[in-house]
C-alpha positions in Angstrom: 0.1 0.2 0.0 0.8 3.4 -0.1 2.9 5.0 2.4 1.3 7.1 5.3 2.5 10.6 5.8 2.4 12.4 9.2 -0.5 14.5 7.6 -2.5 11.8 7.1 -2.3 10.8 10.6 -4.2 14.4 11.2 -7.5 13.3 9.6 -7.9 10.3 11.3 -7.1 12.3 14.8 -9.7 14.7 14.3 -12.1 11.9 13.4 -11.3 10.3 16.7 -11.8 14.1 18.4 -8.2 14.4 19.7 -7.5 18.3 20.4 -5.1 20.2 18.4 -2.9 20.6 21.3 -2.6 17.1 21.4 -2.1 16.6 17.6 0.6 19.2 17.8 2.6 17.0 20.7 2.0 13.8 18.3 3.5 15.3 15.4 6.5 16.5 17.5 7.2 12.8 18.7 7.0 12.0 15.0 9.3 14.5 14.3 7.5 17.1 12.8 7.1 20.8 14.8 3.9 22.1 13.9 1.5 24.4 16.1 -2.2 23.8 16.9 -3.2 26.5 15.0 -1.4 25.4 11.8 -3.0 22.3 12.3 -6.7 23.9 12.2 -5.6 25.4 9.1 -4.4 22.7 7.5 -7.5 20.4 8.4 -10.2 23.3 7.2 -8.2 22.9 3.5 -10.8 20.9 1.1 -9.8 17.6 0.4 -9.6 17.8 -3.3 -8.6 21.4 -4.9 -10.5 21.9 -8.3 -8.6 24.1 -10.5 -9.8 25.6 -13.5 -9.2 24.4 -16.9 -6.1 26.1 -18.4 -7.2 27.8 -21.6 -4.4 29.9 -23.4 -5.3 33.2 -25.1 -5.5 33.2 -28.6 -2.6 34.6 -30.5 -4.8 35.7 -33.6 -7.9 37.6 -34.2 -10.5 36.4 -36.4 -10.8 38.0 -39.8 -14.3 39.0 -39.4 -13.9 41.6 -36.4 -10.0 42.6 -37.0 -10.7 45.7 -38.8 -13.1 46.5 -35.8 -10.4 45.5 -33.1 -7.4 47.3 -34.9 -9.7 50.6 -34.9 -10.9 50.0 -31.5 -7.2 49.4 -30.5 -6.0 52.7 -32.5 -8.8 54.8 -30.8 -7.5 53.9 -27.1 -3.9 54.9 -28.1 -5.5 58.4 -29.6 -7.4 59.1 -26.3 -4.4 57.8 -24.0 -0.9 57.3 -25.4 -0.1 55.8 -22.1 -3.1 53.2 -22.0 -1.4 50.1 -20.7 -1.4 46.8 -22.4 -3.7 44.9 -19.4 -6.5 47.6 -19.8 -6.6 47.0 -23.7 -6.7 43.2 -23.3 -9.7 43.7 -20.9 -11.3 46.2 -23.1 -10.8 44.0 -26.3 -12.2 41.1 -24.0 -15.3 43.5 -22.9 -16.2 44.8 -25.8 -15.4 41.7 -28.6 -15.6 38.7 -26.3 -12.2 37.7 -27.3 -9.2 36.9 -25.0 -6.1 37.5 -26.9 -2.2 37.6 -26.0 -0.1 40.6 -26.3 1.1 39.4 -29.8 -1.7 40.5 -31.6 -2.1 43.7 -30.1 2.0 44.3 -30.5 1.4 43.6 -34.2 -1.5 45.8 -34.6 0.7 48.8 -33.2 3.8 47.9 -35.8 0.7 48.0 -38.5 -0.7 51.4 -37.2 2.6 52.9 -37.0 3.0 53.3 -33.3 6.3 53.1 -32.0 7.8 53.6 -28.0 9.2 56.6 -27.6 11.0 58.2 -23.9 8.6 60.7 -22.2 9.7 64.3 -22.4 8.3 66.8 -20.5 7.8 70.4 -21.1 5.9 73.6 -20.2 2.5 73.6 -20.6 0.5 76.8 -22.3 -2.2 78.0 -20.1 -5.5 77.6 -21.7 -6.1 81.2 -22.2 -3.1 81.8 -24.2 -3.5 78.7 -26.6 -5.9 80.3 -28.9 -4.3 83.9 -29.3 -0.9 82.1 -30.2 -2.8 79.9 -32.8 -4.2 82.9 -34.1 -1.0 84.8 -34.2 0.7 81.7 -36.2 -2.4 81.7 -38.6 -1.8 85.1 -39.4 2.1 85.2 -39.9 1.5 82.5 -42.4 -1.2 84.0 -44.5 1.0 87.3 -44.6 3.9 84.8 -45.6 6.3 86.1 -43.0 10.0 84.7 -42.9 10.8 86.5 -39.4 13.9 87.8 -41.0 14.5 90.4 -38.0 13.3 88.2 -35.2 15.7 86.4 -32.9 13.9 83.5 -30.8 15.7 82.6 -27.7 15.0 80.2 -25.2 17.1 78.7 -22.1 17.5 74.7 -20.8 18.4 73.4 -17.6 21.2 70.6 -18.5 22.6 67.9 -15.9 26.4 67.5 -16.2 26.9 64.0 -15.3 25.8 61.4 -17.9 21.8 60.8 -17.5 20.9 58.5 -20.4 17.9 56.6 -19.7 18.9 53.7 -22.4 22.4 52.1 -22.0 23.6 49.4 -24.7 25.2 46.5 -23.4 26.3 42.7 -24.0 23.7 40.3 -22.6 26.2 38.8 -20.4 27.0 42.5 -18.6 23.6 43.5 -17.4 25.0 44.7 -14.2 26.4 47.7 -16.4 22.7 49.3 -16.5 23.2 50.2 -12.5 24.9 53.7 -12.5 25.7 55.6 -9.4 23.8 59.1 -9.3 24.6 61.8 -6.9 21.8 63.1 -4.9 22.2 66.8 -5.8 23.7 66.5 -9.5 25.5 70.1 -10.7 23.3 71.6 -13.4 24.0 74.4 -15.4 21.5 77.0 -17.3 22.0 77.4 -21.2 20.5 80.2 -23.0 20.8 81.0 -26.9 19.1 82.3 -29.5 18.7 81.7 -33.6 17.3 83.8 -36.5 17.3 83.8 -40.4 21.3 85.3 -39.7 22.3 82.3 -37.5 22.8 81.4 -33.8 23.8 83.7 -30.7 26.2 82.8 -28.9 25.7 80.3 -25.8 25.5 81.8 -22.2 26.0 79.3 -19.7 25.4 80.3 -15.9 25.1 78.1 -12.5 22.1 76.5 -12.0 21.6 78.1 -8.8 21.7 81.4 -10.6 18.0 83.3 -10.2 17.2 85.1 -13.7 15.7 87.9 -12.5 15.5 91.5 -14.8 18.9 92.5 -14.1 20.5 89.1 -14.6 18.5 88.4 -18.2 19.6 91.8 -18.9 23.0 91.0 -18.5 22.2 87.7 -20.5 21.1 90.0 -23.5 24.2 92.1 -23.4 26.8 89.4 -23.3 25.1 86.6 -25.6 22.9 89.0 -28.3 23.8 92.8 -28.4 27.6 91.9 -29.7 26.6 89.3 -32.3 23.9 91.6 -33.4 25.8 94.5 -33.7 28.0 93.0 -36.3 25.4 94.1 -38.9 23.0 96.5 -37.3 24.1 99.4 -34.9 21.3 100.9 -33.6 18.2 98.5 -33.5 19.4 96.0 -30.9 20.4 98.7 -28.4 17.1 100.3 -28.3 15.3 96.7 -28.3 17.9 96.2 -25.3 16.7 99.4 -23.4 13.0 98.8 -23.9 13.5 95.3 -22.2 15.8 96.2 -19.5 13.0 99.4 -18.6 10.4 96.7 -18.7 12.3 94.6 -16.4 13.0 97.0 -13.9 9.7 98.6 -13.8 8.5 95.1 -12.8 
C-alpha cells in the first residue's frame, strides 16, 4: 500500500476527537514541529482542490472582426498614449468577447505605425493663451512672414553628469545598467537664440542663479548685443533698452 505521511494521521485524529494541542504533541514525537493553529488551518483545507482548466489566450484575431478590433486599439492610443497593455486586453475581451495574448496587439501597433518613445516633459501653455498663439501663427502664415528680423531665444537646464535613460550593453553584462548618481547633481542653465542670420553665442551660468530682470539684461548684453551689432548698430540697443526698462519697472 501507499506510505502514510504524518499529515494523513491528522484526519484520523480529528475523527477521534483529539484536540489540536494533542495533535501538535504527537507530531512533535514523530519529528515534525507544527503549531495547533497551523493544524487547524491544514484540516480546514478541502480534500480536493479543483483548478480551472487552463485556456491559452488566442494569438490571432478572427478576420471577421479584425478591422474593428484594430480600430478600437488605435482609438485607445489616440485617447491615451500611456494606456497599459492590461487595459487593452480587458477592453478587447469586454467589447468583443475575445481573449487574446499580447502578440496580436503588438502586431496591430506596428501596422498602425505606433512606436515607443521616452517621455519628455515641457512647459504647458495656459488654456487662455493657446487660442491667441494659434491665431498669431495663422496670421503670420497668411502674411508669408519669414521672420528675418526676429531672434527666437530660449533657455534650458542641463545636468552635467551622464543621465541617459538607455544603455547598450552585452547580454552577459546586465549589471552595467546600474549607474551611481549624485543626490544633488550639478546643473547649468544654457541660454541661446536662433534667427535667419544664424545662432547667437551660448550663455552658460550656474544652475542656482536666479534669472531676474537685471540678470536677464546681462544675458542679452553678453549673448545678443555684440552678435547683432556685427550688422546692425542701432536696433539691438533700442530693443535692449526697452526690455531692460520693462524688467526694472516690474
